C-alpha positions as CSV (number, residue, x, y, z in Angstrom):
1,X,-31.3,52.1,-0.2
2,X,-31.2,51.6,3.5
3,X,-28.0,51.9,5.6
4,X,-28.0,48.1,6.4
5,X,-28.2,47.3,2.7
6,X,-25.3,49.6,2.0
7,X,-23.2,48.0,4.7
8,X,-24.1,44.6,3.5
9,X,-23.0,45.5,-0.1
10,X,-19.8,47.0,1.2
11,X,-19.0,43.9,3.2
12,X,-19.7,41.6,0.3
13,X,-17.4,43.8,-1.9
14,X,-14.7,43.8,0.7
15,X,-14.8,40.0,0.9
16,X,-14.6,39.8,-2.9
17,X,-11.6,42.0,-2.9
18,X,-9.9,39.9,-0.2
19,X,-10.2,36.7,-2.2
20,X,-6.5,36.8,-3.3
21,X,-5.5,37.5,0.3
22,X,-7.4,34.5,1.6
23,X,-6.3,32.2,-1.1
24,X,-2.6,33.1,-0.5
25,X,-3.0,32.7,3.2
26,X,-4.7,29.3,2.8
27,X,-1.9,28.1,0.5
28,X,0.8,29.2,2.8
29,X,-0.8,27.6,5.8
30,X,-1.4,24.4,3.8
31,X,2.4,24.1,2.9
32,X,3.6,25.2,6.4
33,X,1.3,23.4,8.8
34,X,-0.2,20.2,7.1
35,X,2.3,17.4,7.2
36,X,0.5,14.9,5.1
37,X,0.1,17.5,2.3
38,X,3.8,17.8,2.0
39,X,4.2,14.1,1.8
40,X,1.9,13.8,-1.2
41,X,3.3,13.3,-4.8
42,X,3.6,16.6,-6.7
43,X,0.6,15.9,-8.8
44,X,-1.7,15.2,-5.8
45,X,-0.4,18.3,-4.0
46,X,-1.4,20.4,-7.0
47,X,-4.9,18.8,-6.9
48,X,-5.3,19.4,-3.1
49,X,-4.2,23.1,-3.6
50,X,-6.9,23.4,-6.3
51,X,-9.5,21.9,-3.9
52,X,-8.5,24.4,-1.2
53,X,-8.7,27.3,-3.6
54,X,-12.1,26.1,-4.9
55,X,-13.3,26.0,-1.3
56,X,-12.3,29.6,-0.7
57,X,-13.8,30.7,-4.0
58,X,-17.0,28.8,-3.4
59,X,-17.3,30.5,0.1
60,X,-17.0,33.9,-1.4
61,X,-19.5,33.1,-4.2
62,X,-22.0,31.9,-1.6
63,X,-21.3,34.9,0.7
64,X,-22.3,37.2,-2.2
65,X,-25.7,35.6,-2.2
66,X,-26.4,33.5,1.1
67,X,-29.9,32.8,-0.2
68,X,-28.5,30.1,-2.5
69,X,-27.6,26.6,-1.2
70,X,-24.0,26.5,-0.1
71,X,-21.6,24.8,-2.6
72,X,-20.5,21.5,-1.2
73,X,-17.3,19.6,-1.4
74,X,-18.6,17.9,-4.6
75,X,-18.0,21.2,-6.4
76,X,-14.7,21.7,-4.6
77,X,-13.5,18.3,-5.9
78,X,-14.8,19.0,-9.4
79,X,-11.3,20.2,-10.5
80,X,-9.6,17.1,-9.2
81,X,-9.8,13.5,-10.4
82,X,-12.1,11.1,-8.5
83,X,-9.0,9.0,-7.4
84,X,-8.0,11.9,-5.2
85,X,-10.3,10.4,-2.6
86,X,-7.9,7.5,-2.3
87,X,-4.9,9.8,-1.7
88,X,-6.5,12.0,1.0
89,X,-8.9,10.6,3.6
90,X,-12.2,12.2,4.8
91,X,-10.2,13.3,7.9
92,X,-7.8,15.2,5.7
93,X,-10.6,16.8,3.8
94,X,-12.2,18.0,7.0
95,X,-8.8,19.3,8.1
96,X,-8.8,21.3,4.9
97,X,-12.3,22.7,5.9
98,X,-11.0,23.7,9.3
99,X,-8.0,25.4,7.8
100,X,-10.3,27.4,5.5
101,X,-12.4,28.5,8.4
102,X,-9.4,29.5,10.4
103,X,-7.9,31.5,7.6
104,X,-11.2,33.4,7.1
105,X,-11.7,34.0,10.8
106,X,-8.0,35.1,11.3
107,X,-8.5,37.7,8.4
108,X,-12.0,38.8,9.2
109,X,-10.8,42.0,10.8
110,X,-8.9,43.0,7.7
111,X,-11.5,41.9,5.2
112,X,-14.9,42.6,6.7
113,X,-16.4,46.1,6.7
114,X,-16.2,47.7,10.2
115,X,-18.8,46.3,12.5
116,X,-19.5,43.3,10.2
117,X,-16.7,41.0,11.3
118,X,-19.1,38.8,13.2
119,X,-21.3,38.4,10.2
120,X,-18.3,37.1,8.2
121,X,-17.2,34.6,11.0
122,X,-20.8,33.3,11.3
123,X,-21.1,32.9,7.7
124,X,-17.9,30.9,7.3
125,X,-19.0,28.6,10.2
126,X,-22.3,27.9,8.5
127,X,-20.6,27.3,5.2
128,X,-18.0,25.0,6.7
129,X,-20.8,22.9,8.3
130,X,-22.5,22.4,5.0
131,X,-19.2,21.5,3.4
132,X,-18.4,19.0,6.1
133,X,-21.7,17.2,5.5
134,X,-21.0,17.2,1.7
135,X,-17.6,15.8,2.3
136,X,-19.1,12.9,4.2
137,X,-21.5,12.2,1.3
138,X,-18.7,12.4,-1.4
139,X,-16.6,9.9,0.6
140,X,-19.5,7.6,1.2
141,X,-20.3,7.5,-2.5
142,X,-16.6,6.9,-3.3
143,X,-16.5,4.1,-0.8
144,X,-19.7,2.5,-2.2
145,X,-18.3,2.6,-5.8
146,X,-14.9,1.4,-4.7
147,X,-16.6,-1.4,-2.6
148,X,-18.7,-2.5,-5.6
149,X,-15.7,-2.5,-7.9
150,X,-13.6,-4.4,-5.3
151,X,-16.3,-7.0,-5.0
152,X,-16.4,-7.6,-8.7
153,X,-12.7,-7.7,-8.9
154,X,-12.4,-10.1,-5.9
155,X,-14.9,-12.5,-7.6
156,X,-12.9,-12.5,-10.8
157,X,-9.7,-13.2,-8.9
158,X,-11.1,-16.1,-6.9
159,X,-12.6,-17.6,-10.1
160,X,-9.2,-17.2,-11.8
161,X,-7.5,-18.9,-8.9
162,X,-10.0,-21.8,-9.1
163,X,-9.4,-22.1,-12.8
164,X,-5.6,-21.8,-12.5
165,X,-5.0,-18.6,-14.4
166,X,-2.2,-17.4,-12.1
167,X,-0.4,-15.0,-14.4
168,X,1.4,-11.7,-13.6
169,X,-1.9,-9.8,-14.3
170,X,-3.7,-11.8,-11.6
171,X,-1.1,-11.1,-9.1
172,X,-1.4,-7.4,-9.8
173,X,-5.1,-7.7,-9.3
174,X,-4.6,-9.5,-6.0
175,X,-2.3,-6.8,-4.8
176,X,-4.9,-4.2,-5.7
177,X,-7.3,-5.9,-3.4
178,X,-4.8,-5.4,-0.5
179,X,-3.3,-8.9,-0.4
180,X,-0.1,-8.5,1.6
181,X,1.5,-11.7,0.3
182,X,3.1,-12.6,3.7
183,X,3.0,-16.3,4.8
184,X,1.3,-19.3,3.4
185,X,-2.1,-19.8,1.7
186,X,-5.1,-22.1,2.4
187,X,-8.3,-22.4,0.4
188,X,-11.5,-23.5,2.2
189,X,-14.7,-24.5,0.3
190,X,-18.2,-25.4,1.5
191,X,-21.8,-24.6,1.1
192,X,-22.8,-21.0,1.3
193,X,-25.5,-19.9,3.8
194,X,-28.9,-18.7,2.5
195,X,-29.1,-15.1,1.9
196,X,-25.3,-14.3,1.8
197,X,-25.7,-10.8,0.5
198,X,-23.3,-7.9,0.4
199,X,-23.6,-7.0,4.0
200,X,-23.1,-10.6,5.3
201,X,-20.3,-11.1,2.8
202,X,-18.6,-8.0,4.1
203,X,-18.9,-9.2,7.6
204,X,-17.4,-12.6,6.7
205,X,-14.6,-10.8,5.0
206,X,-13.8,-8.8,8.2
207,X,-14.0,-11.9,10.3
208,X,-11.6,-13.8,8.0
209,X,-9.2,-10.9,8.0
210,X,-9.2,-10.9,11.8
211,X,-8.5,-14.6,11.8
212,X,-5.9,-14.9,9.1
213,X,-4.7,-11.5,7.8
214,X,-5.3,-11.8,4.1
215,X,-8.5,-13.1,2.7
216,X,-10.5,-13.4,-0.6
217,X,-14.1,-14.4,-0.7
218,X,-15.8,-16.0,-3.7
219,X,-19.4,-17.2,-4.1
220,X,-19.7,-19.8,-6.8
221,X,-23.4,-20.6,-7.1
222,X,-24.3,-22.3,-3.8
223,X,-20.6,-22.7,-2.9
224,X,-18.5,-20.4,-0.8
225,X,-14.7,-20.2,-1.4
226,X,-12.3,-18.6,1.0
227,X,-8.7,-17.9,0.2
228,X,-6.8,-17.3,3.5
229,X,-3.2,-16.1,3.7
230,X,-0.9,-15.2,6.6
231,X,2.0,-16.1,8.7
232,X,0.0,-17.8,11.5
233,X,-1.8,-21.1,11.8
234,X,-4.1,-21.1,8.8
235,X,-5.8,-24.3,9.7
236,X,-6.8,-22.9,13.1
237,X,-7.9,-19.7,11.5
238,X,-10.0,-21.6,8.9
239,X,-11.5,-23.8,11.7
240,X,-12.7,-20.6,13.5
241,X,-14.7,-19.7,10.3
242,X,-16.5,-23.0,9.8
243,X,-19.7,-21.8,11.4
244,X,-19.9,-19.1,8.7
245,X,-20.5,-21.8,6.1
246,X,-23.9,-23.4,5.4
247,X,-24.8,-27.0,6.2
248,X,-22.8,-29.9,4.8
249,X,-19.1,-30.6,4.5
250,X,-16.5,-27.9,4.8
251,X,-13.2,-29.0,3.1
252,X,-9.7,-27.5,3.7
253,X,-7.3,-27.7,0.7
254,X,-3.6,-28.2,1.2
255,X,-1.6,-25.4,2.7
256,X,0.6,-24.0,0.0
257,X,3.6,-21.6,0.0
258,X,2.1,-18.6,-1.8
259,X,-1.0,-17.3,-3.6
260,X,0.7,-18.3,-6.9
261,X,0.2,-21.9,-5.8
262,X,-3.4,-21.4,-4.4
263,X,-4.9,-23.2,-7.5
264,X,-3.5,-26.5,-6.1
265,X,-5.2,-25.9,-2.8
266,X,-8.4,-24.8,-4.4
267,X,-8.6,-27.8,-6.7
268,X,-7.9,-30.3,-3.9
269,X,-10.5,-28.6,-1.7
270,X,-13.1,-28.6,-4.5
271,X,-12.4,-32.2,-5.3
272,X,-12.8,-33.1,-1.6
273,X,-16.1,-31.3,-1.5
274,X,-17.3,-33.3,-4.5
275,X,-16.2,-36.5,-2.9
276,X,-17.3,-35.8,0.7
277,X,-20.8,-37.4,0.4
278,X,-19.1,-40.8,0.0
279,X,-17.8,-40.5,3.5
280,X,-20.9,-39.6,5.7
281,X,-18.9,-39.9,8.9
282,X,-16.3,-37.4,7.9
283,X,-15.6,-34.7,10.4
284,X,-16.5,-31.0,9.8
285,X,-14.2,-29.5,8.7
286,X,-12.2,-32.2,6.9
287,X,-8.9,-32.0,5.1
288,X,-9.0,-32.7,1.4
289,X,-6.1,-35.1,1.9
290,X,-8.3,-37.1,4.4
291,X,-10.7,-37.7,1.5
292,X,-8.2,-39.3,-0.9
293,X,-9.9,-42.6,-1.4
294,X,-13.3,-40.9,-2.1
295,X,-11.6,-38.4,-4.5
296,X,-10.2,-41.4,-6.3
297,X,-13.7,-42.8,-6.8
298,X,-14.8,-39.5,-8.4
299,X,-11.9,-39.8,-10.9
300,X,-9.5,-37.3,-9.3
301,X,-6.1,-38.4,-10.8
302,X,-4.2,-36.1,-8.4
303,X,-5.6,-38.1,-5.5
304,X,-4.7,-41.4,-7.1
305,X,-1.1,-40.3,-7.7
306,X,-0.9,-39.1,-4.2
307,X,-2.0,-42.3,-2.7
308,X,0.3,-44.3,-4.8
309,X,3.3,-42.0,-4.1
310,X,2.7,-41.7,-0.3
311,X,1.6,-45.2,0.5
312,X,2.3,-47.9,-2.2
313,X,5.7,-46.9,-3.4
314,X,7.3,-46.4,0.0
315,X,6.0,-49.9,1.1
316,X,7.1,-51.5,-2.2
317,X,10.6,-50.1,-1.6
318,X,10.7,-51.0,2.1
319,X,12.4,-54.1,3.4
320,X,11.0,-56.6,5.8
321,X,8.0,-57.8,3.8
322,X,5.8,-55.0,5.0
323,X,3.9,-54.7,1.8
324,X,3.3,-58.4,1.6
325,X,2.2,-58.4,5.3
326,X,-0.2,-55.5,4.7
327,X,-1.7,-57.2,1.7
328,X,-2.2,-60.4,3.8
329,X,-3.7,-58.6,6.7
330,X,-6.1,-56.7,4.5
331,X,-7.0,-59.7,2.4
332,X,-7.9,-61.8,5.4
333,X,-10.4,-59.5,6.8
334,X,-8.0,-57.5,9.0
335,X,-7.2,-60.5,11.2
336,X,-3.7,-60.8,12.7
337,X,-4.0,-64.4,13.3
338,X,-5.3,-65.3,9.8
339,X,-2.5,-63.1,8.3
340,X,0.1,-64.8,10.4
341,X,-1.1,-68.3,9.2
342,X,-1.0,-67.2,5.6
343,X,2.6,-65.8,6.0
344,X,3.8,-68.6,8.3
345,X,4.9,-66.2,11.0
346,X,3.9,-65.3,14.5
347,X,1.0,-62.8,15.1
348,X,3.4,-60.6,16.9
349,X,5.6,-60.4,13.8
350,X,2.5,-59.4,11.8
351,X,1.8,-56.7,14.4
352,X,5.4,-55.4,14.3
353,X,5.3,-55.2,10.5
354,X,2.0,-53.3,10.7
355,X,3.6,-50.8,13.0
356,X,6.3,-50.3,10.4
357,X,3.6,-49.7,7.8
358,X,2.2,-46.9,10.0
359,X,5.7,-45.4,10.4
360,X,6.4,-45.5,6.7
361,X,3.1,-44.1,5.4
362,X,1.5,-42.3,8.4
363,X,-1.6,-44.4,8.1
364,X,-2.3,-47.0,10.7
365,X,-3.6,-50.4,9.4
366,X,-5.2,-51.1,12.7
367,X,-7.5,-48.1,12.5
368,X,-10.6,-48.9,10.5
369,X,-10.7,-45.7,8.4
370,X,-6.9,-45.6,7.7
371,X,-6.8,-49.2,6.8
372,X,-9.4,-48.4,4.2
373,X,-7.1,-45.7,2.9
374,X,-4.3,-48.2,2.7
375,X,-6.4,-50.8,1.0
376,X,-7.3,-48.3,-1.7
377,X,-3.6,-47.3,-2.1
378,X,-2.7,-51.0,-2.4
379,X,-5.2,-51.6,-5.1
380,X,-4.1,-48.6,-7.0
381,X,-0.5,-49.6,-6.8
382,X,-1.3,-53.0,-8.1
383,X,-3.3,-51.7,-10.9
384,X,-0.5,-49.3,-11.9
385,X,2.0,-52.2,-11.7
386,X,-0.1,-54.3,-14.1
387,X,-0.3,-51.5,-16.7
């Protein structure tokens, strides 16, 4: 046996004998110098300690026979649950690798055979490089699995919000997706663009989060549903995302106080999307409440109740014959003079009463579109009165 072989065998044996020393030094350094490690729960700290020990053991095993492929971080993590990748980041794992390298280097003079200290230091550097690449692969796979799971969970959450299944379990799932719960909520619906795959959806999600803070993305067939949350102007945030939708109407639901009420916003937005073709001149985007007459035509009972409550009832309860004047104005082809003759008043009186209609309801009878809204509300109120 040659002298170099004897020296090599002696070096390997000394490294094996020094395993306990290296492990103890690594654990001590981990506890004394790594702040994030001390802040972990006790169970996670024990798992991280196992990972660090496995790293030292794997290096010694590989150093015994450097012809084999270096063990990667996958083997290091085998003693710990997969969820540990959520507790410690890739940067933390690489810090563990650097600590292991430093421990071996700092003890090389005590462990290696005389004259072979450099061989040990070079070996640990080569091994640490392989472990670093393996760490990146492990975290990439974990992120891919987590991303696929989050996408499925997100789709289920959006579907439940649309259906109205807002129980405690749903709120827990929303929290698991990172929803902060701060501020109000707005649901936006429209046609999805062609080829809205995983990459495009992820980019849309990032853009929505930059605009609003909290966001959920759901794709229902050819429809795209965005649930936006935050403390800023959600309508402005949603408007900045309109170009992310496909052709056709984009409808904003009502702004609601919390995600627990998001179903109301989603239903109004979806009802508006169904009714939007009846108003070809509608702006893009359009508020669901601006489509109340068209929603009534599709059988939306919520829209019907809203129009009666916001337009007909306040006019019915108002003084000054405003309801009678509005009826006369609409019934005479929106003519001030014809309405005045029917009511036996001056046209200026009709004009004054119509301004009161606008003040009471928020819809202006002198505007073509808004007078149509009021005419539908008037008809609905009369029908309800006759029932």
